[in-house]
C-alpha positions as CSV (number, residue, x, y, z in Angstrom):
1,M,30.7,82.9,91.5
2,E,31.9,82.3,95.0
3,K,30.6,82.9,98.4
4,N,32.5,82.2,101.6
5,D,30.9,81.1,104.8
6,R,32.0,78.6,107.4
7,G,30.2,77.2,110.4
8,R,32.6,77.3,113.3
9,G,32.4,76.6,117.0
10,K,34.9,77.4,119.7
11,D,34.8,76.4,123.4
12,T,37.6,77.3,125.8
13,V,37.7,76.3,129.5
14,Q,40.2,76.6,132.3
15,V,41.5,73.4,133.8
16,G,43.9,72.9,136.7
17,A,46.6,75.6,136.9
18,Q,44.7,77.9,134.5
19,I,45.7,75.8,131.4
20,P,43.3,76.7,128.6
21,V,41.7,73.8,126.7
22,T,40.3,74.7,123.3
23,D,38.0,72.7,121.0
24,N,37.4,73.9,117.5
25,A,34.8,72.5,115.1
26,H,34.7,73.4,111.4
27,Y,32.0,72.9,108.9
28,K,32.5,73.6,105.2
29,A,29.9,73.3,102.5
30,V,30.5,73.6,98.7
31,W,27.7,73.6,96.2
32,R,28.4,73.0,92.5
33,I,25.9,73.5,89.7
34,F,26.6,71.7,86.4
35,K,24.5,73.1,83.5
36,F,23.9,70.9,80.4
37,L,21.9,71.3,77.2
38,G,19.3,68.4,76.9
39,D,17.1,66.4,79.3
40,F,19.0,64.1,81.7
41,S,16.6,63.9,84.6
42,K,17.3,60.2,85.3
43,K,21.0,60.4,84.9
44,T,23.8,61.0,87.5
45,L,26.5,63.6,86.8
46,E,29.0,60.7,86.2
47,E,26.7,59.1,83.6
48,I,26.2,62.4,81.8
49,L,29.9,63.1,81.6
50,K,30.7,59.5,80.7
51,A,28.4,60.0,77.6
52,G,30.8,62.7,76.4
53,I,28.3,65.5,77.2
54,K,30.1,68.7,78.5
55,P,28.4,71.3,80.7
56,Y,28.1,74.8,79.2
57,E,28.7,76.3,82.6
58,V,29.8,75.1,86.1
59,L,29.3,77.2,89.2
60,E,31.1,76.6,92.5
61,I,29.7,78.3,95.6
62,E,31.3,77.9,99.1
63,G,28.9,78.7,101.9
64,N,25.8,77.4,103.6
65,C,23.4,78.0,106.5
66,Q,22.8,74.9,108.6
67,L,19.2,74.8,109.7
68,N,18.3,73.9,113.3
69,D,16.1,71.0,112.3
70,G,18.8,69.4,110.2
71,I,21.4,69.8,113.0
72,N,19.0,68.2,115.5
73,N,18.5,65.3,113.1
74,I,22.2,64.6,113.3
75,L,23.0,65.3,116.9
76,T,20.0,63.8,118.7
77,P,20.2,60.2,117.4
78,A,24.0,60.3,117.6
79,I,24.2,61.5,121.2
80,I,21.1,60.3,123.1
81,G,19.7,57.8,120.6
82,G,16.5,57.7,118.6
83,S,15.4,57.5,115.0
84,Y,16.5,59.6,112.1
85,T,15.8,59.8,108.4
86,P,18.9,59.4,106.1
87,V,19.7,61.7,103.2
88,N,20.3,59.0,100.6
89,T,19.1,57.9,97.1
90,T,15.9,56.6,98.7
91,D,14.9,59.4,101.0
92,G,17.2,62.3,100.2
93,C,16.3,65.3,98.1
94,I,17.5,68.7,96.9
95,G,15.3,71.7,96.4
96,V,15.6,75.0,94.6
97,G,13.6,78.2,94.6
98,D,13.6,81.8,93.5
99,S,13.5,83.5,96.9
100,S,16.4,85.7,97.9
101,T,15.3,86.0,101.5
102,A,18.3,85.9,103.7
103,A,19.1,82.4,105.2
104,A,18.4,81.9,108.9
105,A,18.9,78.8,111.1
106,T,15.3,78.8,112.2
107,Q,14.0,78.3,108.6
108,T,12.7,74.8,107.8
109,G,12.7,74.8,104.0
110,L,12.6,76.9,100.8
111,Q,11.3,80.4,101.1
112,A,9.9,80.8,97.6
113,S,6.1,81.3,97.4
114,S,5.6,79.5,94.1
115,N,8.7,78.9,92.0
116,R,10.2,76.0,93.9
117,Q,11.1,72.4,93.1
118,W,12.3,69.3,95.0
119,V,13.8,66.2,93.3
120,I,15.1,63.0,94.7
121,V,18.9,62.6,95.2
122,T,20.5,60.6,92.4
123,S,23.8,59.9,94.1
124,T,25.4,60.0,97.6
125,S,28.8,59.2,99.0
126,G,30.6,59.5,102.2
127,T,34.1,58.8,103.4
128,G,34.9,58.1,107.0
129,S,38.5,59.2,106.5
130,S,37.7,62.7,105.4
131,Q,34.4,63.3,107.2
132,Q,32.6,64.2,104.0
133,L,29.1,63.8,102.7
134,V,28.5,64.3,99.0
135,L,24.9,64.6,97.5
136,Q,23.8,65.2,94.0
137,A,20.4,65.6,92.2
138,S,19.5,66.2,88.5
139,F,16.8,68.8,87.5
140,G,15.8,67.7,84.0
141,S,14.1,69.7,81.3
142,S,10.7,69.9,83.0
143,Y,11.9,70.8,86.5
144,G,13.1,74.0,88.2
145,N,12.6,76.3,85.2
146,F,12.9,79.6,87.0
147,A,15.6,81.8,88.6
148,W,17.6,79.8,91.1
149,N,18.3,82.0,94.1
150,E,18.1,79.4,96.9
151,I,19.0,75.8,97.4
152,C,18.4,73.3,100.2
153,A,19.2,69.6,100.9
154,G,16.8,67.5,102.9
155,S,15.0,64.2,103.3
156,T,11.4,62.9,102.9
157,T,9.6,59.9,104.3
158,T,7.5,59.7,101.0
159,P,10.1,59.6,98.2
160,G,7.5,58.5,95.7
161,S,5.9,61.9,96.0
162,L,8.9,63.6,94.5
163,P,9.3,65.7,92.3
164,S,7.3,68.2,94.3
165,T,6.7,71.9,94.2
166,G,6.1,72.3,98.0
167,A,8.1,74.6,100.2
168,T,9.3,71.5,101.9
169,P,9.4,67.9,100.7
170,P,6.2,65.9,101.2
171,A,6.1,64.3,104.7
172,T,9.3,66.2,105.5
173,A,11.7,64.5,107.8
174,H,14.3,67.2,107.9
175,V,15.8,70.0,105.8
176,L,19.6,70.2,106.5
177,N,20.6,73.6,105.1
178,R,19.9,76.5,102.9
179,L,22.1,78.7,100.6
180,V,21.0,82.0,99.1
181,Q,22.9,82.9,96.0
182,S,22.0,83.9,92.4
183,M,22.8,80.8,90.3
184,G,21.1,81.9,87.0
185,S,17.8,81.1,85.4
186,K,17.1,77.6,84.2
187,A,15.0,77.0,81.1
188,S,13.2,74.1,79.5
189,G,15.6,72.0,77.4
190,T,18.4,72.1,79.9
191,T,19.4,69.8,82.8
192,W,21.1,71.3,85.9
193,V,22.9,68.9,88.3
194,A,23.4,70.2,91.8
195,T,26.0,68.7,94.0
196,L,26.7,69.4,97.7
197,T,29.9,68.5,99.5
198,I,29.9,68.9,103.3
199,T,33.1,68.4,105.2
200,Y,33.4,68.3,109.0
201,S,36.7,68.7,110.8
């Protein structure tokens, strides 16, 4: 299953003798959902695979809607200074829900009314050479057992409150993005690991 969507900005101005100067910014997000039989809520994807356990299905979905609040969390501290909340294994989280409401930049979290779940991020990585951020979170046997139609990444200032079934994480700092896509229905007795790779160029 694949969905294509890229955030892209383009700014062209005229300088001097009508010479155009163009600046392009590209944003690419890829979600991958690894589905396993068994309960591995405390394990990272690497630990599960190292144990010789193979997923029964892997989805790769390209596309994402950046949310205004998440964009501001990145831009404001970087440009004019100020505090921010990192998306890492202490404060980062990924949430899923069953709402198929279209994604919009003004949204601030999951749109599901009841079937929704946030869990803490189990692994993060970033590479300065490739401008990438990679997040992952494991939804064990007891979590997220409903149809997955939406997924978000965000951060919380109270990580001890996760897992949580709120529309946003407890004491939400920022929700970065939201993707709407049918990913299947998770059931008890399975673990689904969600990974997000964001590349800026």
